[in-house]
C-alpha positions as a printed Julia matrix, in Angstrom:
267×3 Matrix{Float64}:
 120.5   55.09  -30.41
 123.09  57.05  -28.46
 125.94  54.98  -27.09
 127.84  55.35  -23.86
 131.36  54.1   -24.55
 134.14  53.45  -22.03
 137.59  53.38  -23.64
 141.07  52.83  -22.21
 144.14  55.08  -22.54
 147.29  53.43  -21.18
 150.57  55.31  -20.73
 153.45  53.34  -22.3
 157.1   53.82  -23.15
 157.69  55.43  -26.53
 159.22  52.72  -28.77
 161.42  55.39  -30.34
 163.21  55.85  -27.0
 166.34  53.91  -26.16
 165.27  51.22  -23.71
 167.93  49.94  -21.31
 167.59  47.25  -18.65
 168.78  48.0   -15.11
 172.0   46.18  -14.14
 170.14  44.03  -11.6
 167.44  43.13  -14.13
 164.65  44.48  -11.9
 163.21  46.74  -14.61
 164.12  49.32  -17.23
 166.01  52.57  -16.8
 163.36  55.28  -17.01
 165.7   58.28  -17.14
 165.44  59.89  -20.55
 162.58  57.64  -21.69
 159.61  59.36  -23.33
 156.07  58.15  -22.83
 152.99  58.22  -25.04
 149.45  56.95  -25.43
 149.42  53.25  -26.29
 148.89  53.15  -30.11
 146.23  50.42  -29.92
 144.31  52.44  -27.32
 144.58  55.48  -29.58
 142.81  53.46  -32.3
 140.15  52.45  -29.75
 139.6   56.11  -28.83
 139.26  57.07  -32.5
 136.68  54.33  -33.04
 134.73  55.47  -29.97
 134.66  59.01  -31.36
 133.5   57.81  -34.78
 130.68  55.82  -33.19
 129.67  58.87  -31.16
 129.71  61.07  -34.28
 127.56  58.56  -36.16
 125.07  57.7   -33.43
 125.45  60.25  -30.61
 126.28  59.48  -27.0
 129.23  59.9   -24.66
 132.87  58.77  -24.69
 134.49  58.24  -21.28
 138.26  57.66  -21.17
 139.93  55.74  -18.34
 143.58  55.27  -17.46
 145.22  53.47  -14.55
 148.38  54.99  -13.08
 149.86  57.99  -11.33
 149.68  61.71  -11.98
 151.49  61.46  -15.3
 148.74  59.26  -16.75
 146.58  62.37  -16.82
 148.6   63.39  -19.9
 147.21  60.47  -21.9
 143.66  61.16  -20.7
 144.0   64.82  -21.72
 145.25  63.7   -25.13
 142.09  61.64  -25.58
 139.93  64.54  -24.39
 141.68  66.79  -26.93
 140.76  64.28  -29.66
 137.11  64.69  -28.68
 136.29  62.43  -25.72
 133.79  63.9   -23.24
 135.33  63.17  -19.83
 138.09  61.2   -18.2
 138.65  58.99  -15.16
 142.05  58.33  -13.6
 142.19  55.2   -11.45
 145.14  56.25   -9.33
 147.62  53.45   -8.65
 151.41  53.74   -8.45
 152.41  50.09   -8.19
 152.82  47.31  -10.75
 149.77  45.9   -12.51
 148.94  42.86  -14.57
 145.95  42.08  -16.83
 144.09  40.25  -14.06
 144.15  43.3   -11.78
 143.48  45.71  -14.65
 140.4   43.74  -15.69
 139.14  43.66  -12.09
 139.49  47.45  -11.77
 137.79  48.05  -15.13
 134.97  45.67  -14.18
 134.26  47.74  -11.05
 134.26  50.89  -13.14
 131.89  49.33  -15.67
 129.5   48.49  -12.83
 129.47  52.17  -11.87
 129.37  53.74  -15.35
 127.2   51.1   -17.08
 128.49  51.73  -20.62
 126.9   50.11  -23.67
 130.34  49.31  -25.07
 133.88  48.98  -23.71
 136.71  49.52  -26.2
 140.34  48.61  -25.51
 143.48  48.28  -27.58
 144.11  44.6   -28.28
 147.37  44.92  -26.32
 149.74  47.48  -24.88
 153.14  47.81  -26.52
 155.08  47.7   -23.25
 154.32  44.14  -22.13
 152.3   42.85  -25.15
 150.2   40.5   -23.03
 146.89  40.86  -24.93
 144.74  39.63  -22.04
 142.92  42.52  -20.31
 139.98  42.69  -22.74
 139.32  38.96  -22.61
 139.52  38.89  -18.81
 137.16  41.87  -18.61
 134.53  40.29  -20.86
 134.68  37.1   -18.77
 134.27  39.03  -15.51
 131.3   40.96  -16.86
 129.7   37.97  -18.59
 129.42  40.04  -21.77
 129.97  39.26  -25.43
 133.44  40.01  -26.74
 135.05  40.72  -30.1
 138.85  40.71  -30.19
 141.25  42.04  -32.85
 138.54  44.18  -34.46
 139.63  45.31  -37.91
 138.11  46.88  -41.0
 138.01  45.33  -44.46
 135.93  47.39  -46.87
 137.98  47.31  -50.06
 135.04  48.36  -52.25
 134.71  51.74  -50.55
 136.89  54.67  -51.53
 139.17  56.28  -48.97
 136.96  59.38  -48.97
 133.86  57.29  -48.2
 135.64  55.47  -45.4
 136.93  58.65  -43.78
 135.69  59.03  -40.24
 133.21  56.17  -40.66
 133.24  53.63  -37.8
 134.5   50.17  -38.62
 132.17  48.72  -35.95
 128.61  48.67  -37.29
 125.72  49.37  -34.92
 122.37  47.78  -35.83
 119.38  50.01  -36.52
 117.77  49.05  -33.21
 120.97  49.94  -31.33
 121.04  46.56  -29.6
 123.66  44.7   -31.63
 127.13  45.38  -33.0
 128.84  43.84  -36.03
 132.57  43.3   -35.59
 134.98  42.19  -38.31
 137.99  40.59  -36.63
 141.29  39.24  -37.88
 141.97  35.53  -37.47
 144.77  33.27  -38.69
 142.92  32.31  -41.85
 141.66  35.78  -42.77
 138.7   37.59  -41.2
 135.65  36.61  -39.2
 132.43  38.58  -38.73
 130.75  38.55  -35.31
 127.28  39.74  -34.34
 127.41  40.84  -30.7
 124.58  41.74  -28.36
 125.23  44.92  -26.38
 126.62  45.58  -23.84
 129.89  44.11  -25.1
 133.67  44.34  -24.88
 135.73  44.89  -28.04
 139.51  45.04  -28.47
 140.84  46.76  -31.58
 143.61  46.0   -34.04
 145.8   48.24  -36.21
 143.73  48.29  -39.4
 140.46  49.44  -37.85
 141.1   53.14  -38.45
 143.65  55.92  -38.58
 143.49  58.11  -35.45
 142.94  61.82  -35.92
 145.23  64.58  -34.7
 143.95  66.76  -31.89
 143.04  70.25  -33.11
 144.1   73.41  -31.29
 140.48  74.12  -30.22
 140.25  70.52  -29.02
 143.41  70.92  -26.94
 142.04  74.11  -25.37
 138.66  72.5   -24.63
 140.36  69.45  -23.07
 141.71  71.63  -20.26
 138.16  72.36  -19.09
 136.71  68.87  -19.44
 136.04  66.75  -16.37
 138.85  64.48  -15.21
 137.81  62.48  -12.16
 140.5   61.14   -9.84
 139.57  57.82   -8.18
 141.97  55.9    -5.89
 142.15  52.37   -7.28
 142.26  51.02   -3.73
 138.77  52.47   -3.11
 137.18  50.02   -5.58
 137.64  47.01   -3.31
 139.97  45.13   -5.65
 143.0   43.11   -4.56
 145.78  45.07   -6.28
 148.42  42.37   -5.83
 149.69  41.32   -9.29
 149.1   37.65  -10.09
 152.12  37.63  -12.42
 155.5   38.63  -11.01
 158.34  39.58  -13.35
 161.48  38.37  -11.59
 164.11  39.53  -14.04
 164.5   41.34  -17.35
 167.41  40.8   -19.75
 168.45  42.46  -22.97
 168.59  40.25  -26.07
 172.09  39.2   -27.18
 173.8   41.64  -29.5
 173.8   40.72  -33.15
 177.08  39.47  -34.55
 178.62  40.88  -37.68
 178.08  39.13  -40.99
 180.61  37.06  -42.91
 181.58  37.1   -46.56
 182.14  33.8   -48.34
 183.99  33.16  -51.57
 181.65  30.61  -53.11
 178.7   28.27  -52.56
 180.94  25.52  -51.22
 182.25  27.74  -48.43
 178.7   28.95  -47.67
 177.52  25.35  -47.28
 180.47  24.56  -45.01
 179.72  27.56  -42.76
 176.03  26.62  -42.51
 176.69  22.93  -41.98
 179.66  22.98  -39.63
 179.34  26.39  -37.97
 175.65  27.29  -37.76
 174.6   23.62  -37.95
 171.43  24.45  -39.85
 172.1   22.08  -42.77
C-alpha cells in the first residue's frame, strides 16, 4: 500500500554557532548565527523517504516560518521528498500553536502518517507531536527508535525502522523508554515522533539538489488557517548559565575532604 506521509522540517540555530543572549534578556543575538534543519526532523524525513522507497507513495514536507524556512524545505526536497508547504508566520510560536496549524494542514492533506522529530534543538520542548495526536484523535508513537542487532549494517541500509503491516493498515513502532524499549502496534492514520537511533540521514545528491529547484513549494499564510496564533507560553527572559570556575589542586586526601566538606559542602 502506498503511503502519503506528512513530515516536518523546522529551521533551528546551528549548535556549532556561538549563541549569545541579548543584554536585556529578550532573546538571542542572531547576527552571525547559522541555521540548519533540525536534526530530529532530518531523521524523520529520512524515515519518510525509506517508507516511500519500500512501499511507494508521497512525502510532503512542511515548515512554519518566514522566507528563510524555504531553505530547510528545499533541503528535504533535495533528499527526495516530493513537494513542500511553507506555513508562513514571522512571529513566535509554541507547541500548542504549532500543533493547531499542523492539525489544520492534516485535515487538508489527509496523510496516512505524520512524522516529526521528537523535539527541536532550539527550545527542546518535546510537545508538538503529542499535542497533534491529541487534536487529531489518532494513535501516537513517540521516541521511535530502531533496535535490530541481529541484522548486518548492509542489510539495515535504507530499510525503514517503522514496519508497515502487509495490509497497509497498521504500523509497528519500536520506541525508547526508561527501562529499555517498547513495541507499539498502531492503527493508521497515526502520528510518530522519531529519536536519534532510528536511522542515519542520507546526503542530498547533486541531481537531487537540481531537481529540488523544480519541485512544488506551496506558500500558505498561517493566518489563513483560522488558528489563534497567540503563543500560550511566553518566554519573559533568557539568561546565560554562570561561567565555570577554574579547578583547584590539592596536596592530599585530607585537603580534598576539607575543600568538599567546608567549601563545596557536599560531604
